C-alpha angles and dihedrals in degrees: 000000000000124000119236108236142171129207113220111183105309093336127099111217116197116206112217103198136176092265092061093047093046090050089055090048091052092051090049096052105029111058093148101040093243100110101049120101111281118177094202089060100037093048090059098050136065111278088227092058114120088236093052095045093049099042091046087066087060095050113130096017128110128201112266117237096216130073125244095245091055090053090050091051092049091050092047092050103038106019106032092166092061119095111211109188113140096155097110094050093042092048094049092053093043089056092048090048090053089055091050092048090048091052092049102033097174094059091095091056099044098076100135099032117124114256093247092057092047089051089051090053092050091048091049092053091045090051092050097043099029126234 
């Protein structure tokens, strides 16, 4: 992932945007690639499903390949005027992810299941618990 940046005079200005923060969120919550947005799953489940609602927030974002501390250090060293503090956004989505994982407890174990089967599992849970 490249960082968007501007050069103003002799100063490098790094732009910390929502895409960068959401990519960090995705890395934090989705260690097994079963919580990120997947059209072939979402298209087979109710749009009001907790899984669909949550993963739709992650649509268009990819996991970042750097860790948060490294990004902080880069900002501190090369863009001292940039405040990099994604904790509130990350924490809110981590909490919502915990609720989704609690609702669908087998998600963590269904890593290599075809999308159609995962959608069937989500639909089954939603049918039993209601949406």
